[in-house]
PDB file with one MODEL, atoms N, CA, C and O in Angstrom:
MODEL        1
ATOM      1  N   MET A   1     -96.688   0.874 -48.325  1.00  0.00           N
ATOM      2  CA  MET A   1     -95.837   1.232 -47.203  1.00  0.00           C
ATOM      3  C   MET A   1     -95.895   0.094 -46.190  1.00  0.00           C
ATOM      4  O   MET A   1     -96.971  -0.398 -45.849  1.00  0.00           O
ATOM      5  N   SER A   2     -94.732  -0.312 -45.720  1.00  0.00           N
ATOM      6  CA  SER A   2     -94.675  -1.386 -44.733  1.00  0.00           C
ATOM      7  C   SER A   2     -94.640  -0.804 -43.318  1.00  0.00           C
ATOM      8  O   SER A   2     -94.291   0.358 -43.112  1.00  0.00           O
ATOM      9  N   ASP A   3     -95.009  -1.643 -42.357  1.00  0.00           N
ATOM     10  CA  ASP A   3     -94.979  -1.242 -40.961  1.00  0.00           C
ATOM     11  C   ASP A   3     -93.603  -1.484 -40.334  1.00  0.00           C
ATOM     12  O   ASP A   3     -93.224  -0.814 -39.373  1.00  0.00           O
ATOM     13  N   LEU A   4     -92.856  -2.452 -40.888  1.00  0.00           N
ATOM     14  CA  LEU A   4     -91.523  -2.780 -40.398  1.00  0.00           C
ATOM     15  C   LEU A   4     -90.745  -3.422 -41.535  1.00  0.00           C
ATOM     16  O   LEU A   4     -91.302  -4.225 -42.284  1.00  0.00           O
ATOM     17  N   THR A   5     -89.476  -3.087 -41.676  1.00  0.00           N
ATOM     18  CA  THR A   5     -88.634  -3.671 -42.714  1.00  0.00           C
ATOM     19  C   THR A   5     -87.375  -4.238 -42.073  1.00  0.00           C
ATOM     20  O   THR A   5     -86.687  -3.555 -41.314  1.00  0.00           O
ATOM     21  N   LEU A   6     -87.083  -5.501 -42.390  1.00  0.00           N
ATOM     22  CA  LEU A   6     -85.860  -6.161 -41.941  1.00  0.00           C
ATOM     23  C   LEU A   6     -84.966  -6.329 -43.160  1.00  0.00           C
ATOM     24  O   LEU A   6     -85.409  -6.851 -44.183  1.00  0.00           O
ATOM     25  N   CYS A   7     -83.721  -5.897 -43.066  1.00  0.00           N
ATOM     26  CA  CYS A   7     -82.782  -6.004 -44.190  1.00  0.00           C
ATOM     27  C   CYS A   7     -81.728  -7.039 -43.856  1.00  0.00           C
ATOM     28  O   CYS A   7     -81.240  -7.100 -42.727  1.00  0.00           O
ATOM     29  N   LEU A   8     -81.377  -7.853 -44.840  1.00  0.00           N
ATOM     30  CA  LEU A   8     -80.312  -8.830 -44.672  1.00  0.00           C
ATOM     31  C   LEU A   8     -79.000  -8.114 -45.004  1.00  0.00           C
ATOM     32  O   LEU A   8     -78.746  -7.780 -46.161  1.00  0.00           O
ATOM     33  N   SER A   9     -78.192  -7.886 -44.008  1.00  0.00           N
ATOM     34  CA  SER A   9     -76.978  -7.083 -44.136  1.00  0.00           C
ATOM     35  C   SER A   9     -76.081  -7.588 -45.260  1.00  0.00           C
ATOM     36  O   SER A   9     -75.758  -8.774 -45.335  1.00  0.00           O
ATOM     37  N   GLY A  10     -75.685  -6.660 -46.133  1.00  0.00           N
ATOM     38  CA  GLY A  10     -74.791  -6.992 -47.223  1.00  0.00           C
ATOM     39  C   GLY A  10     -75.476  -7.522 -48.465  1.00  0.00           C
ATOM     40  O   GLY A  10     -74.808  -7.847 -49.447  1.00  0.00           O
ATOM     41  N   TYR A  11     -76.790  -7.615 -48.442  1.00  0.00           N
ATOM     42  CA  TYR A  11     -77.548  -8.155 -49.568  1.00  0.00           C
ATOM     43  C   TYR A  11     -78.709  -7.220 -49.906  1.00  0.00           C
ATOM     44  O   TYR A  11     -79.203  -6.506 -49.033  1.00  0.00           O
ATOM     45  N   PRO A  12     -79.142  -7.219 -51.159  1.00  0.00           N
ATOM     46  CA  PRO A  12     -80.323  -6.417 -51.522  1.00  0.00           C
ATOM     47  C   PRO A  12     -81.602  -7.205 -51.246  1.00  0.00           C
ATOM     48  O   PRO A  12     -82.441  -7.381 -52.130  1.00  0.00           O
ATOM     49  N   ILE A  13     -81.736  -7.673 -50.009  1.00  0.00           N
ATOM     50  CA  ILE A  13     -82.856  -8.543 -49.616  1.00  0.00           C
ATOM     51  C   ILE A  13     -83.552  -7.910 -48.414  1.00  0.00           C
ATOM     52  O   ILE A  13     -82.915  -7.541 -47.427  1.00  0.00           O
ATOM     53  N   ARG A  14     -84.888  -7.793 -48.522  1.00  0.00           N
ATOM     54  CA  ARG A  14     -85.678  -7.190 -47.440  1.00  0.00           C
ATOM     55  C   ARG A  14     -86.908  -8.044 -47.147  1.00  0.00           C
ATOM     56  O   ARG A  14     -87.545  -8.577 -48.055  1.00  0.00           O
ATOM     57  N   ILE A  15     -87.225  -8.161 -45.866  1.00  0.00           N
ATOM     58  CA  ILE A  15     -88.489  -8.753 -45.442  1.00  0.00           C
ATOM     59  C   ILE A  15     -89.297  -7.611 -44.853  1.00  0.00           C
ATOM     60  O   ILE A  15     -88.848  -6.927 -43.933  1.00  0.00           O
ATOM     61  N   ARG A  16     -90.486  -7.412 -45.389  1.00  0.00           N
ATOM     62  CA  ARG A  16     -91.339  -6.320 -44.910  1.00  0.00           C
ATOM     63  C   ARG A  16     -92.572  -6.890 -44.210  1.00  0.00           C
ATOM     64  O   ARG A  16     -93.147  -7.887 -44.648  1.00  0.00           O
ATOM     65  N   LEU A  17     -92.966  -6.241 -43.118  1.00  0.00           N
ATOM     66  CA  LEU A  17     -94.162  -6.610 -42.370  1.00  0.00           C
ATOM     67  C   LEU A  17     -95.256  -5.596 -42.664  1.00  0.00           C
ATOM     68  O   LEU A  17     -95.045  -4.387 -42.557  1.00  0.00           O
ATOM     69  N   HIS A  18     -96.421  -6.098 -43.033  1.00  0.00           N
ATOM     70  CA  HIS A  18     -97.600  -5.263 -43.288  1.00  0.00           C
ATOM     71  C   HIS A  18     -98.702  -5.748 -42.341  1.00  0.00           C
ATOM     72  O   HIS A  18     -99.338  -6.771 -42.595  1.00  0.00           O
ATOM     73  N   ILE A  19     -98.918  -5.028 -41.278  1.00  0.00           N
ATOM     74  CA  ILE A  19     -99.909  -5.420 -40.272  1.00  0.00           C
ATOM     75  C   ILE A  19    -101.315  -5.374 -40.868  1.00  0.00           C
ATOM     76  O   ILE A  19    -101.654  -4.459 -41.619  1.00  0.00           O
ATOM     77  N   GLY A  20    -102.129  -6.378 -40.520  1.00  0.00           N
ATOM     78  CA  GLY A  20    -103.527  -6.406 -40.944  1.00  0.00           C
ATOM     79  C   GLY A  20    -103.780  -7.173 -42.236  1.00  0.00           C
ATOM     80  O   GLY A  20    -104.902  -7.154 -42.743  1.00  0.00           O
ATOM     81  N   ARG A  21    -102.783  -7.841 -42.778  1.00  0.00           N
ATOM     82  CA  ARG A  21    -102.951  -8.626 -44.003  1.00  0.00           C
ATOM     83  C   ARG A  21    -102.958 -10.114 -43.679  1.00  0.00           C
ATOM     84  O   ARG A  21    -102.376 -10.542 -42.682  1.00  0.00           O
ATOM     85  N   ALA A  22    -103.614 -10.894 -44.521  1.00  0.00           N
ATOM     86  CA  ALA A  22    -103.632 -12.348 -44.345  1.00  0.00           C
ATOM     87  C   ALA A  22    -102.231 -12.929 -44.490  1.00  0.00           C
ATOM     88  O   ALA A  22    -101.859 -13.857 -43.773  1.00  0.00           O
ATOM     89  N   GLN A  23    -101.466 -12.384 -45.412  1.00  0.00           N
ATOM     90  CA  GLN A  23    -100.060 -12.761 -45.584  1.00  0.00           C
ATOM     91  C   GLN A  23     -99.239 -11.497 -45.307  1.00  0.00           C
ATOM     92  O   GLN A  23     -98.910 -10.746 -46.226  1.00  0.00           O
ATOM     93  N   PRO A  24     -98.914 -11.273 -44.030  1.00  0.00           N
ATOM     94  CA  PRO A  24     -98.346  -9.983 -43.633  1.00  0.00           C
ATOM     95  C   PRO A  24     -96.895  -9.743 -44.027  1.00  0.00           C
ATOM     96  O   PRO A  24     -96.419  -8.612 -43.928  1.00  0.00           O
ATOM     97  N   TYR A  25     -96.178 -10.770 -44.470  1.00  0.00           N
ATOM     98  CA  TYR A  25     -94.762 -10.599 -44.794  1.00  0.00           C
ATOM     99  C   TYR A  25     -94.547 -10.640 -46.302  1.00  0.00           C
ATOM    100  O   TYR A  25     -95.183 -11.425 -47.005  1.00  0.00           O
ATOM    101  N   THR A  26     -93.647  -9.789 -46.793  1.00  0.00           N
ATOM    102  CA  THR A  26     -93.228  -9.874 -48.185  1.00  0.00           C
ATOM    103  C   THR A  26     -91.707  -9.912 -48.223  1.00  0.00           C
ATOM    104  O   THR A  26     -91.028  -9.269 -47.422  1.00  0.00           O
ATOM    105  N   LEU A  27     -91.193 -10.683 -49.174  1.00  0.00           N
ATOM    106  CA  LEU A  27     -89.756 -10.788 -49.381  1.00  0.00           C
ATOM    107  C   LEU A  27     -89.426 -10.100 -50.690  1.00  0.00           C
ATOM    108  O   LEU A  27     -89.955 -10.457 -51.743  1.00  0.00           O
ATOM    109  N   GLU A  28     -88.546  -9.107 -50.616  1.00  0.00           N
ATOM    110  CA  GLU A  28     -88.111  -8.381 -51.805  1.00  0.00           C
ATOM    111  C   GLU A  28     -86.633  -8.672 -52.034  1.00  0.00           C
ATOM    112  O   GLU A  28     -85.823  -8.596 -51.111  1.00  0.00           O
ATOM    113  N   VAL A  29     -86.296  -9.005 -53.268  1.00  0.00           N
ATOM    114  CA  VAL A  29     -84.912  -9.292 -53.621  1.00  0.00           C
ATOM    115  C   VAL A  29     -84.506  -8.372 -54.763  1.00  0.00           C
ATOM    116  O   VAL A  29     -85.141  -8.365 -55.817  1.00  0.00           O
ATOM    117  N   ASP A  30     -83.464  -7.607 -54.556  1.00  0.00           N
ATOM    118  CA  ASP A  30     -82.897  -6.719 -55.571  1.00  0.00           C
ATOM    119  C   ASP A  30     -83.937  -5.754 -56.148  1.00  0.00           C
ATOM    120  O   ASP A  30     -83.947  -5.479 -57.348  1.00  0.00           O
ATOM    121  N   GLY A  31     -84.807  -5.248 -55.275  1.00  0.00           N
ATOM    122  CA  GLY A  31     -85.786  -4.246 -55.685  1.00  0.00           C
ATOM    123  C   GLY A  31     -86.982  -4.771 -56.453  1.00  0.00           C
ATOM    124  O   GLY A  31     -87.842  -3.991 -56.864  1.00  0.00           O
ATOM    125  N   ARG A  32     -87.054  -6.085 -56.655  1.00  0.00           N
ATOM    126  CA  ARG A  32     -88.200  -6.667 -57.370  1.00  0.00           C
ATOM    127  C   ARG A  32     -89.412  -6.748 -56.458  1.00  0.00           C
ATOM    128  O   ARG A  32     -89.293  -6.738 -55.233  1.00  0.00           O
ATOM    129  N   GLU A  33     -90.579  -6.827 -57.082  1.00  0.00           N
ATOM    130  CA  GLU A  33     -91.830  -6.905 -56.326  1.00  0.00           C
ATOM    131  C   GLU A  33     -91.782  -8.050 -55.323  1.00  0.00           C
ATOM    132  O   GLU A  33     -91.271  -9.128 -55.624  1.00  0.00           O
ATOM    133  N   GLY A  34     -92.313  -7.810 -54.138  1.00  0.00           N
ATOM    134  CA  GLY A  34     -92.239  -8.773 -53.056  1.00  0.00           C
ATOM    135  C   GLY A  34     -93.136  -9.976 -53.218  1.00  0.00           C
ATOM    136  O   GLY A  34     -94.231  -9.889 -53.774  1.00  0.00           O
ATOM    137  N   GLN A  35     -92.648 -11.118 -52.715  1.00  0.00           N
ATOM    138  CA  GLN A  35     -93.419 -12.349 -52.675  1.00  0.00           C
ATOM    139  C   GLN A  35     -94.055 -12.451 -51.292  1.00  0.00           C
ATOM    140  O   GLN A  35     -93.354 -12.304 -50.291  1.00  0.00           O
ATOM    141  N   PRO A  36     -95.377 -12.700 -51.205  1.00  0.00           N
ATOM    142  CA  PRO A  36     -96.041 -12.735 -49.894  1.00  0.00           C
ATOM    143  C   PRO A  36     -95.807 -14.050 -49.142  1.00  0.00           C
ATOM    144  O   PRO A  36     -95.659 -15.114 -49.742  1.00  0.00           O
ATOM    145  N   TYR A  37     -95.779 -13.940 -47.816  1.00  0.00           N
ATOM    146  CA  TYR A  37     -95.627 -15.094 -46.931  1.00  0.00           C
ATOM    147  C   TYR A  37     -96.573 -14.930 -45.749  1.00  0.00           C
ATOM    148  O   TYR A  37     -96.884 -13.815 -45.330  1.00  0.00           O
ATOM    149  N   SER A  38     -97.019 -16.059 -45.225  1.00  0.00           N
ATOM    150  CA  SER A  38     -97.907 -16.011 -44.058  1.00  0.00           C
ATOM    151  C   SER A  38     -97.133 -16.053 -42.747  1.00  0.00           C
ATOM    152  O   SER A  38     -97.678 -15.719 -41.696  1.00  0.00           O
ATOM    153  N   SER A  39     -95.861 -16.461 -42.799  1.00  0.00           N
ATOM    154  CA  SER A  39     -95.080 -16.508 -41.555  1.00  0.00           C
ATOM    155  C   SER A  39     -93.675 -15.956 -41.774  1.00  0.00           C
ATOM    156  O   SER A  39     -93.121 -16.030 -42.871  1.00  0.00           O
ATOM    157  N   LEU A  40     -93.125 -15.410 -40.717  1.00  0.00           N
ATOM    158  CA  LEU A  40     -91.767 -14.873 -40.760  1.00  0.00           C
ATOM    159  C   LEU A  40     -90.754 -15.994 -40.989  1.00  0.00           C
ATOM    160  O   LEU A  40     -89.754 -15.783 -41.674  1.00  0.00           O
ATOM    161  N   GLN A  41     -90.995 -17.182 -40.429  1.00  0.00           N
ATOM    162  CA  GLN A  41     -90.067 -18.296 -40.594  1.00  0.00           C
ATOM    163  C   GLN A  41     -89.915 -18.687 -42.062  1.00  0.00           C
ATOM    164  O   GLN A  41     -88.805 -18.959 -42.520  1.00  0.00           O
ATOM    165  N   LEU A  42     -91.019 -18.717 -42.797  1.00  0.00           N
ATOM    166  CA  LEU A  42     -90.964 -19.052 -44.227  1.00  0.00           C
ATOM    167  C   LEU A  42     -90.236 -17.969 -45.015  1.00  0.00           C
ATOM    168  O   LEU A  42     -89.422 -18.269 -45.888  1.00  0.00           O
ATOM    169  N   ALA A  43     -90.528 -16.722 -44.705  1.00  0.00           N
ATOM    170  CA  ALA A  43     -89.867 -15.612 -45.391  1.00  0.00           C
ATOM    171  C   ALA A  43     -88.373 -15.612 -45.081  1.00  0.00           C
ATOM    172  O   ALA A  43     -87.554 -15.378 -45.970  1.00  0.00           O
ATOM    173  N   ARG A  44     -88.021 -15.869 -43.846  1.00  0.00           N
ATOM    174  CA  ARG A  44     -86.610 -15.907 -43.446  1.00  0.00           C
ATOM    175  C   ARG A  44     -85.866 -17.025 -44.159  1.00  0.00           C
ATOM    176  O   ARG A  44     -84.763 -16.814 -44.663  1.00  0.00           O
ATOM    177  N   ALA A  45     -86.461 -18.211 -44.205  1.00  0.00           N
ATOM    178  CA  ALA A  45     -85.816 -19.342 -44.875  1.00  0.00           C
ATOM    179  C   ALA A  45     -85.576 -19.032 -46.348  1.00  0.00           C
ATOM    180  O   ALA A  45     -84.508 -19.331 -46.883  1.00  0.00           O
ATOM    181  N   ASP A  46     -86.563 -18.435 -47.000  1.00  0.00           N
ATOM    182  CA  ASP A  46     -86.408 -18.089 -48.413  1.00  0.00           C
ATOM    183  C   ASP A  46     -85.374 -16.972 -48.586  1.00  0.00           C
ATOM    184  O   ASP A  46     -84.625 -16.978 -49.563  1.00  0.00           O
ATOM    185  N   ALA A  47     -85.324 -16.021 -47.659  1.00  0.00           N
ATOM    186  CA  ALA A  47     -84.340 -14.942 -47.724  1.00  0.00           C
ATOM    187  C   ALA A  47     -82.919 -15.506 -47.644  1.00  0.00           C
ATOM    188  O   ALA A  47     -82.034 -15.064 -48.376  1.00  0.00           O
ATOM    189  N   LEU A  48     -82.702 -16.469 -46.768  1.00  0.00           N
ATOM    190  CA  LEU A  48     -81.382 -17.074 -46.646  1.00  0.00           C
ATOM    191  C   LEU A  48     -81.022 -17.867 -47.902  1.00  0.00           C
ATOM    192  O   LEU A  48     -79.868 -17.864 -48.331  1.00  0.00           O
ATOM    193  N   ARG A  49     -82.001 -18.541 -48.487  1.00  0.00           N
ATOM    194  CA  ARG A  49     -81.793 -19.263 -49.748  1.00  0.00           C
ATOM    195  C   ARG A  49     -81.413 -18.289 -50.861  1.00  0.00           C
ATOM    196  O   ARG A  49     -80.507 -18.550 -51.654  1.00  0.00           O
ATOM    197  N   ARG A  50     -82.117 -17.172 -50.903  1.00  0.00           N
ATOM    198  CA  ARG A  50     -81.826 -16.152 -51.917  1.00  0.00           C
ATOM    199  C   ARG A  50     -80.451 -15.534 -51.716  1.00  0.00           C
ATOM    200  O   ARG A  50     -79.794 -15.170 -52.691  1.00  0.00           O
ATOM    201  N   ALA A  51     -80.004 -15.409 -50.471  1.00  0.00           N
ATOM    202  CA  ALA A  51     -78.669 -14.869 -50.203  1.00  0.00           C
ATOM    203  C   ALA A  51     -77.596 -15.795 -50.773  1.00  0.00           C
ATOM    204  O   ALA A  51     -76.599 -15.323 -51.320  1.00  0.00           O
ATOM    205  N   VAL A  52     -77.790 -17.095 -50.652  1.00  0.00           N
ATOM    206  CA  VAL A  52     -76.846 -18.058 -51.224  1.00  0.00           C
ATOM    207  C   VAL A  52     -76.837 -17.914 -52.746  1.00  0.00           C
ATOM    208  O   VAL A  52     -75.772 -17.913 -53.362  1.00  0.00           O
ATOM    209  N   GLU A  53     -78.023 -17.792 -53.355  1.00  0.00           N
ATOM    210  CA  GLU A  53     -78.108 -17.601 -54.807  1.00  0.00           C
ATOM    211  C   GLU A  53     -77.401 -16.308 -55.210  1.00  0.00           C
ATOM    212  O   GLU A  53     -76.718 -16.269 -56.234  1.00  0.00           O
ATOM    213  N   TRP A  54     -77.561 -15.252 -54.413  1.00  0.00           N
ATOM    214  CA  TRP A  54     -76.922 -13.967 -54.700  1.00  0.00           C
ATOM    215  C   TRP A  54     -75.397 -14.119 -54.657  1.00  0.00           C
ATOM    216  O   TRP A  54     -74.697 -13.624 -55.541  1.00  0.00           O
ATOM    217  N   ASP A  55     -74.884 -14.805 -53.627  1.00  0.00           N
ATOM    218  CA  ASP A  55     -73.451 -15.041 -53.531  1.00  0.00           C
ATOM    219  C   ASP A  55     -72.927 -15.787 -54.759  1.00  0.00           C
ATOM    220  O   ASP A  55     -71.882 -15.435 -55.306  1.00  0.00           O
ATOM    221  N   ASP A  56     -73.661 -16.820 -55.188  1.00  0.00           N
ATOM    222  CA  ASP A  56     -73.268 -17.592 -56.367  1.00  0.00           C
ATOM    223  C   ASP A  56     -73.248 -16.707 -57.610  1.00  0.00           C
ATOM    224  O   ASP A  56     -72.334 -16.801 -58.429  1.00  0.00           O
ATOM    225  N   TRP A  57     -74.246 -15.857 -57.747  1.00  0.00           N
ATOM    226  CA  TRP A  57     -74.339 -14.962 -58.906  1.00  0.00           C
ATOM    227  C   TRP A  57     -73.170 -13.978 -58.921  1.00  0.00           C
ATOM    228  O   TRP A  57     -72.564 -13.754 -59.969  1.00  0.00           O
ATOM    229  N   ILE A  58     -72.851 -13.393 -57.770  1.00  0.00           N
ATOM    230  CA  ILE A  58     -71.744 -12.443 -57.665  1.00  0.00           C
ATOM    231  C   ILE A  58     -70.420 -13.148 -57.970  1.00  0.00           C
ATOM    232  O   ILE A  58     -69.582 -12.622 -58.702  1.00  0.00           O
ATOM    233  N   GLU A  59     -70.245 -14.326 -57.409  1.00  0.00           N
ATOM    234  CA  GLU A  59     -69.015 -15.084 -57.647  1.00  0.00           C
ATOM    235  C   GLU A  59     -68.837 -15.392 -59.136  1.00  0.00           C
ATOM    236  O   GLU A  59     -67.733 -15.262 -59.664  1.00  0.00           O
ATOM    237  N   ALA A  60     -69.905 -15.796 -59.812  1.00  0.00           N
ATOM    238  CA  ALA A  60     -69.842 -16.086 -61.247  1.00  0.00           C
ATOM    239  C   ALA A  60     -69.533 -14.818 -62.046  1.00  0.00           C
ATOM    240  O   ALA A  60     -68.763 -14.865 -63.005  1.00  0.00           O
ATOM    241  N   ALA A  61     -70.120 -13.702 -61.664  1.00  0.00           N
ATOM    242  CA  ALA A  61     -69.877 -12.441 -62.355  1.00  0.00           C
ATOM    243  C   ALA A  61     -68.426 -12.000 -62.185  1.00  0.00           C
ATOM    244  O   ALA A  61     -67.810 -11.506 -63.130  1.00  0.00           O
ATOM    245  N   GLU A  62     -67.886 -12.175 -60.998  1.00  0.00           N
ATOM    246  CA  GLU A  62     -66.493 -11.818 -60.761  1.00  0.00           C
ATOM    247  C   GLU A  62     -65.559 -12.728 -61.550  1.00  0.00           C
ATOM    248  O   GLU A  62     -64.537 -12.266 -62.058  1.00  0.00           O
ATOM    249  N   ALA A  63     -65.887 -14.001 -61.662  1.00  0.00           N
ATOM    250  CA  ALA A  63     -65.060 -14.949 -62.422  1.00  0.00           C
ATOM    251  C   ALA A  63     -65.050 -14.576 -63.903  1.00  0.00           C
ATOM    252  O   ALA A  63     -64.020 -14.700 -64.565  1.00  0.00           O
ATOM    253  N   ARG A  64     -66.189 -14.121 -64.426  1.00  0.00           N
ATOM    254  CA  ARG A  64     -66.271 -13.707 -65.837  1.00  0.00           C
ATOM    255  C   ARG A  64     -65.483 -12.419 -66.077  1.00  0.00           C
ATOM    256  O   ARG A  64     -64.981 -12.191 -67.177  1.00  0.00           O
ATOM    257  N   ALA A  65     -65.378 -11.589 -65.059  1.00  0.00           N
ATOM    258  CA  ALA A  65     -64.705 -10.297 -65.217  1.00  0.00           C
ATOM    259  C   ALA A  65     -63.186 -10.455 -65.290  1.00  0.00           C
ATOM    260  O   ALA A  65     -62.493  -9.580 -65.808  1.00  0.00           O
ATOM    261  N   PHE A  66     -62.678 -11.556 -64.777  1.00  0.00           N
ATOM    262  CA  PHE A  66     -61.216 -11.734 -64.760  1.00  0.00           C
ATOM    263  C   PHE A  66     -60.816 -12.799 -65.682  1.00  0.00           C
ATOM    264  O   PHE A  66     -59.627 -13.094 -65.805  1.00  0.00           O
TER     265      PHE A  66
ENDMDL
END
């Protein structure tokens, strides 16, 4: 259970805060197990990178569908 969850709007991406841990932040993408981070800035940067990857994946899937 996390103490705080930040969601990236429009994406299945979450940054969770777990108070009292050495690496208090975890980044979860599309429901997969979270990757730990020691700072919010690192987790945020990776979340934005993952959002770009997600957009690319969706765009490719839509192109294959048509």
